[in-house]
C-alpha positions in Angstrom: -0.2 0.2 -0.1 2.9 2.3 0.5 5.7 3.5 -1.5 7.8 5.0 1.1 11.5 6.1 1.6 12.4 4.3 4.6 16.0 4.9 4.2 15.4 8.7 5.5 12.7 10.7 6.4 12.0 14.7 5.8 13.1 15.0 9.6 16.3 13.2 9.4 17.4 15.1 6.2 19.8 17.9 7.5 19.3 20.1 3.8 15.5 19.8 4.0 15.3 21.0 7.6 17.9 23.8 6.7 15.3 24.8 4.4 12.0 24.2 6.3 11.3 27.9 7.8 11.8 28.9 4.1 9.5 26.1 2.5 6.8 27.4 5.8 7.1 30.6 4.0 6.2 29.4 0.6 3.1 27.8 2.2 2.1 30.5 4.3 1.9 33.3 1.5 -0.6 30.9 -0.8 -2.1 29.9 2.2 -2.7 33.5 3.0 -3.4 34.4 -0.7 -6.1 31.9 -0.9 -7.8 32.7 2.3 -7.9 36.3 1.3 -9.5 35.9 -2.1 -12.3 34.3 -0.3 -13.2 37.6 1.8 -11.4 40.7 -0.3 -13.8 40.3 -3.0 -16.9 41.4 -1.0 -15.8 44.8 -0.6 -15.4 45.4 -4.4 -18.9 43.7 -5.2 -20.7 47.0 -5.8 -17.9 48.6 -7.9 -17.7 45.1 -10.2 -21.7 45.0 -10.6 -21.8 48.8 -11.7 -19.0 48.2 -14.2 -20.6 45.0 -15.1 -24.2 46.4 -15.0 -25.0 43.2 -12.6 -27.8 42.7 -10.0 -26.6 42.2 -6.3 -27.8 38.6 -6.5 -25.4 38.2 -9.6 -22.4 39.4 -8.3 -22.9 37.8 -5.1 -22.0 34.6 -7.1 -18.1 36.2 -7.7 -17.9 35.0 -3.9 -20.0 32.1 -3.9 -18.9 30.5 -6.9 -15.0 30.7 -5.3 -16.3 28.9 -2.0 -18.4 26.3 -3.3 -15.6 25.3 -5.7 -12.6 25.3 -3.1 -15.2 23.0 -0.5 -16.1 20.7 -3.4 -12.5 19.9 -4.6 -10.6 20.1 -1.5 -11.3 16.4 -0.4 -10.2 15.2 -3.6 -6.9 17.5 -3.8 -6.3 16.0 -0.2 -6.7 12.0 -1.2 -4.6 12.8 -4.6 -1.9 14.4 -2.3 -1.5 11.1 -0.9 -1.4 9.2 -3.8 0.7 10.8 -6.1 2.5 13.3 -3.7 1.5 16.0 -1.2 3.9 18.4 -2.3 3.6 17.8 -6.1 -0.2 18.7 -5.9 0.5 21.9 -3.8 3.3 23.0 -6.7 0.5 22.7 -9.5 -1.9 24.4 -7.4 0.4 27.4 -6.9 1.0 27.2 -10.9 -2.9 27.3 -11.5 -4.4 29.7 -8.8 -1.8 32.3 -10.2 -3.3 31.9 -13.7 -6.7 31.9 -12.4 -5.6 35.6 -10.6 -4.2 37.0 -13.8 -7.5 35.7 -15.7 -9.8 37.2 -12.7 -7.7 40.6 -13.2 -8.3 40.5 -17.0 -11.7 39.6 -17.1 -14.7 42.0 -19.0 -17.5 39.9 -18.0 -19.4 38.0 -15.7 -19.3 34.0 -17.3 -15.4 35.2 -18.0 -15.0 36.0 -14.4 -16.7 33.6 -13.1 -14.5 31.0 -14.5 -11.6 32.3 -14.0 -12.8 32.4 -10.2 -13.5 28.5 -10.5 -10.1 28.0 -12.2 -8.5 30.3 -9.1 -10.2 28.1 -6.7 -9.2 25.1 -8.0 -5.5 26.1 -7.4 -6.5 27.2 -3.7 -7.7 24.1 -3.1 -5.2 21.9 -4.2 -2.5 24.0 -2.0 -5.1 24.2 1.1 -5.7 20.1 1.0 -2.0 19.3 1.3 -0.1 22.6 3.6 -0.7 21.1 6.7 0.2 17.4 5.9 3.5 19.0 4.1 4.2 20.8 7.5 3.5 18.0 9.5 5.2 15.8 7.5 8.3 18.0 7.5 8.8 19.5 11.0 9.8 17.8 14.0 7.2 17.5 16.9 9.0 20.3 19.1 8.4 22.5 16.4 5.1 21.4 14.4 2.7 23.3 17.1 4.5 26.5 16.1 4.6 25.5 12.4 0.9 24.9 12.0 0.2 27.8 14.3 2.2 30.2 11.7 -0.4 28.7 8.9 -3.2 28.9 11.4 -2.4 32.7 11.8 -2.1 33.3 7.7 -5.5 31.4 7.2 -7.2 33.7 10.0 -5.3 36.9 8.5 -6.5 35.8 5.3 -10.4 35.3 5.9 -10.4 38.4 8.5 -8.0 40.9 6.7 -9.8 40.8 3.3 -12.2 43.5 3.8 -9.9 46.2 4.8 -7.1 45.4 2.3 -9.6 45.1 -0.3 -11.1 48.6 0.5 -7.6 50.3 -0.2 -6.7 48.2 -3.2 -10.3 48.7 -5.0 -10.2 52.8 -3.9 -6.3 53.4 -5.0 -6.1 51.3 -8.1 -9.6 49.5 -8.9 -11.1 45.7 -8.4 -9.2 44.2 -10.9 -5.9 44.8 -8.3 -7.4 42.6 -5.7 -6.5 39.9 -8.1 -3.6 41.0 -9.9 -1.5 41.9 -6.6 -1.6 38.1 -6.2 0.6 37.6 -9.5 4.1 39.0 -8.3 3.6 37.2 -5.0 2.7 33.7 -6.4 5.7 34.3 -9.2 8.0 34.6 -6.1 6.7 32.2 -4.3 6.3 29.3 -7.2 10.2 30.3 -8.5 11.2 29.8 -4.5 9.1 26.8 -4.0 10.6 25.1 -7.1 13.7 25.6 -5.4 13.3 24.4 -2.0 10.3 22.0 -1.7 11.9 18.5 -1.8 10.5 15.4 -3.7 7.2 13.4 -2.2 8.6 10.3 -0.5 5.1 9.0 1.1 3.0 7.9 -1.3 -0.4 5.1 -1.1 -0.8 3.0 -4.2 -4.4 3.2 -4.7 -7.2 4.0 -6.9 -9.2 7.3 -7.1 -12.5 7.0 -5.4 -14.6 8.0 -8.3 -18.0 7.7 -6.7 -16.7 9.9 -3.9 -15.4 11.9 -6.6 -18.7 12.8 -8.0 -21.3 12.6 -4.7 -19.3 15.1 -2.7 -19.4 18.1 -5.1 -23.2 17.5 -5.4 -23.3 17.5 -1.6 -21.7 20.9 -1.9 -23.4 22.4 -4.5 -27.2 21.3 -3.1 -26.4 22.2 0.3 -24.4 25.9 -0.7 -27.1 26.8 -3.1 -30.1 26.2 -0.5 -28.3 28.4 2.1 -27.0 31.0 0.4 -30.0 31.5 -1.8 -32.4 31.2 1.2 -31.0 34.2 1.9 -32.4 36.0 -0.8 -35.6 34.4 -1.6 -36.9 33.1 1.9 -36.0 29.3 3.0 -39.8 28.5 3.1 -39.3 28.6 -0.8 -40.3 24.9 -2.1 -36.9 25.4 -4.3 -34.8 26.0 -1.5 -36.1 23.3 0.6 -35.8 20.8 -2.0 -32.1 21.9 -2.5 -31.7 21.2 1.1 -33.5 18.1 0.9 -31.7 17.0 -2.0 -28.2 17.8 0.2 -29.0 15.7 2.7 -30.1 12.7 0.6 -26.8 13.1 -1.1 -24.7 13.2 1.9 -26.5 10.1 3.3 -25.7 8.3 -0.1 -21.9 9.9 0.1 -21.3 8.3 3.8 -23.0 5.0 2.4 -20.4 4.5 -0.4 -17.7 6.0 1.5 -18.2 3.4 4.4 -18.1 0.4 1.6 -15.7 1.6 -0.3 -12.1 -0.3 0.8 -10.1 2.7 -0.7 -12.4 5.8 0.2 -11.8 9.6 -0.8 -12.8 10.4 2.9 -11.3 7.4 5.7 -14.1 7.4 7.7 -12.0 5.9 10.6 -10.3 9.0 11.4 -13.4 10.3 13.4 -13.2 7.2 15.2 -10.5 9.1 16.9 -12.6 11.4 19.6 -9.4 13.8 19.9 -9.4 14.5 15.9 -13.5 14.7 15.8 -13.8 17.3 18.3 -11.0 19.3 17.1 -12.2 19.7 13.9 -15.8 20.1 15.3 -14.8 23.0 17.6 -12.5 24.3 15.0 -15.9 24.8 12.5 -17.5 26.0 15.2 -14.7 29.0 15.6 -15.1 29.6 12.2 -19.1 30.2 12.2 -18.7 32.6 15.0 -15.6 34.6 13.4 -17.3 34.8 10.4 -20.6 36.3 12.4 -18.5 39.0 13.2 -16.7 39.6 10.2 -20.1 40.1 8.1 -21.8 42.4 11.1 -18.6 44.4 12.4 -18.3 46.3 9.1 -21.9 47.6 8.9 -21.8 48.3 12.9 -18.4 50.6 12.5 -19.4 52.4 9.1 -23.5 52.4 9.6 -23.8 53.0 13.2 -20.3 54.6 14.2 -20.1 56.6 10.9 -16.8 55.5 10.5 -15.2 56.3 7.1 -14.5 53.0 5.2 -10.9 53.2 6.0 -10.9 54.3 9.5 -13.4 51.2 9.9 -10.9 49.1 8.3 -8.1 49.9 10.6 -10.3 49.3 13.6 -11.0 46.2 12.5 -7.5 44.9 11.4 -6.9 45.1 15.2 -8.5 41.2 15.0 -5.9 40.0 12.7 -2.8 42.2 14.2 -3.3 40.3 17.4 -3.6 36.8 16.0 -0.6 37.8 14.5 1.3 37.9 17.6 -0.9 35.2 19.4 -1.0 32.7 17.3 2.6 31.7 16.6 3.3 32.4 20.8 0.7 29.8 21.5 1.6 27.1 18.5 5.3 27.4 20.5 3.7 27.2 24.0 1.9 24.1 22.5 4.8 22.4 21.8 6.1 22.7 25.3 2.9 22.5 27.6 0.2 20.4 25.2 -2.8 22.0 23.2 -5.8 21.3 25.6 -5.6 23.7 28.2 -4.7 26.6 25.4 -7.6 25.7 23.2 -10.0 25.9 26.0 -8.5 29.0 27.1 -8.7 30.5 23.8 -12.7 29.6 23.6 -13.5 31.2 27.0 -11.7 34.4 25.5 -13.6 34.1 22.7 -17.2 33.7 24.8 -16.3 36.9 26.8 -15.6 38.9 23.7 -18.5 38.0 21.9 -20.9 39.0 24.5 -19.3 42.0 25.1 -20.0 42.9 21.3 -23.3 42.0 21.5 -23.8 44.8 24.6 -22.1 47.7 21.8 -24.5 50.1 21.0 -24.4 53.7 18.7 -22.9 55.2 21.2 -20.2 53.3 22.4 -16.6 54.4 22.3 -13.6 53.8 19.7 -11.6 52.3 22.3 -14.1 50.3 24.4 -14.7 48.6 20.7 -11.1 48.0 19.8 -11.2 46.3 23.3 -13.5 44.2 22.6 -12.3 43.3 18.8 -8.9 42.9 20.0 -10.2 40.5 22.6 -11.6 38.4 20.0 -8.4 38.4 18.2 -6.4 37.5 21.1 -9.3 34.2 21.9 -9.1 33.5 18.2 -5.1 33.4 18.1 -4.8 31.0 21.6 -7.1 28.4 19.8 -6.4 27.9 16.3 -3.2 27.2 16.4 -3.0 24.2 19.2 -6.1 23.1 17.4 -4.4 22.5 14.3 -1.6 20.9 15.9 -4.2 18.6 17.8 -6.2 17.7 14.4 -2.8 16.7 12.7 -0.8 14.9 15.1 -3.4 12.4 15.3 -3.2 11.0 11.9 -0.9 8.5 10.2 1.4 10.0 8.0 0.0 8.2 4.6 -3.4 10.0 5.5 -2.0 13.6 6.2 -3.1 15.1 2.8 -6.7 14.0 3.7 -6.8 14.8 7.1 -5.3 18.4 6.0 -7.9 19.0 3.4 -11.0 17.8 6.0 -9.5 20.6 8.1 -9.9 23.2 5.4 -13.0 21.9 3.9 -14.0 22.4 7.8 -12.9 25.6 7.4 -14.4 27.0 4.4 -17.8 25.4 5.4 -17.4 27.2 8.9 -17.2 30.5 6.5 -20.3 29.7 4.3 -22.3 28.6 7.5 -21.3 31.8 9.8 -22.2 34.1 6.7 -25.7 32.2 6.6 -26.3 32.5 10.2 -25.4 36.2 10.6 -27.4 37.2 7.7 -30.5 35.2 8.4 -30.6 36.0 12.3 -29.8 40.0 11.4 -32.5 40.0 8.8 -34.9 38.0 10.9 -34.9 40.4 13.7 -34.9 43.4 11.9 -37.7 41.7 9.5 -39.8 40.9 12.7 -38.9 44.6 14.6 -40.0 46.2 11.6 -43.4 44.2 10.5 -42.1 43.6 7.1 -39.3 41.7 5.1 -36.1 43.3 5.6 -33.1 42.4 4.1 -30.6 45.3 4.2 -30.2 48.2 6.3 -33.1 50.6 6.9 -32.9 54.6 7.1 -33.3 56.6 9.9 -33.7 52.6 12.3 -30.2 52.1 13.5 -32.2 50.4 16.5 -33.3 47.6 14.1 -29.7 46.9 13.3 -28.5 47.3 16.6 -31.2 44.6 17.9 -30.5 42.2 15.4 -26.7 42.5 16.1 -26.9 42.1 19.5 -28.9 38.3 18.7 -26.3 37.9 16.2 -23.4 38.0 18.7 -25.3 36.4 21.7 -25.6 33.6 19.4 -21.8 33.3 18.2 -20.9 33.8 22.1 -23.5 30.5 22.3 -21.7 28.8 19.4 -18.1 29.4 21.2 -19.6 28.5 24.5 -20.8 24.9 23.4 -17.2 24.4 21.6 -15.6 25.9 24.9 -17.6 23.1 27.2 -16.8 20.0 24.7 -12.9 21.1 25.0 -13.5 21.9 29.2 -14.9 18.4 29.0 -11.9 17.0 27.0 -9.3 18.4 29.2 -11.1 17.3 32.4 -10.9 13.3 31.3 -7.7 13.6 30.0 -6.3 15.0 33.5 -8.4 12.0 35.0 -6.9 9.6 33.1 -3.5 10.8 34.0 -4.1 10.9 37.5 -5.4 7.5 37.3 -2.5 5.8 35.4 -0.3 8.1 38.1 -2.5 5.9 40.5 -1.7 3.0 39.0 1.8 3.1 38.5 2.4 3.7 42.0 
């Protein structure tokens, strides 16, 4: 089953160990760009819609198509990485993403732009699916938490920094440059990557799971179409209900096929490890909560606090800035004291921050708002790195590709679910108070938005609280087991 170089591993190779931090830089560059391109486009949609004469619903597909394609393809590329080599798939992903970015910047119509976004998303999925597996392969266990922490930092930095960076680029250069800026960075990373990335040494000799490879994208398309279109037409629409029912049926069939397949695309045995499953679930919940913030905060800072887009962007940048500082420290600390305590502490801080955000109003001071945003970044930074380390440390080497792709899939699905939870909750509360269907800000009625915002942040605080309770239970169980083993040894 395995075609593995058994004479020397990456971690025993002195040449590769000298290059490991340069390799990490290459991985982080594409991690940042591919994640950033999922959120940076949002702020450019009004400009793109005006230039291409698109409706809001049509323009939203520029974002949706990218996220849907990543989620649909990421498991396939994770499995492909285990079969043909994670580094080989990552290298080709770099090229495809960069070419797709170039075509996006040159787009002159919606069909051309959507096609370019699909190509860009395929490259992003190839890099996302295999970056964490490459790190786990190359870095020794004493540094793995720090390395995964850095890649986790760039993931969150890319997902959260999109609106503020996008606003600066669009206002200064034009919407095309939110894509074209990837070209020089991508080319530099490709040149360096081809020199420093080693040849693959761990592969599986198995067949591609064709049935799973077709069923899973169908499930994602039906699910995302139902969730995202439901925000526009309402979830009572029979077409939306049908899409969600189809997604559930296809998912059940997918699981049935994968259980019976001796060489499945998604190895369900991974989820038998409770530590892996719980870490994946908590990671999903945190991204749902963070994207509730990501959707609501720009409206609050600009429409309620009346900040300019640039000042609002600077205020919101507190989240990724704090994360950039905390996540590597948290990852390094997890290598020394373990990950369970840090993930629990991070989630508790996030709960407190979300409750604080839920208490903001139109007269809140900038210092208070910034303090809660910074605290949310602190909690997220404490959580992400150790949680990534927990996920990847419980997986056999031959399954690192698929494990990394599952982690990335869960992250992207958390983004979409977070957007859906935030907008559905916000507009639901606003519509109930206004006595009519509301799908946007109501002029001269900031109270409607604030009421909806308070419910959204309390919802996201509850989501983080569930993750904190689960993590706290895991921490308590681990300590009890160690205590029992210690007493037995005596």
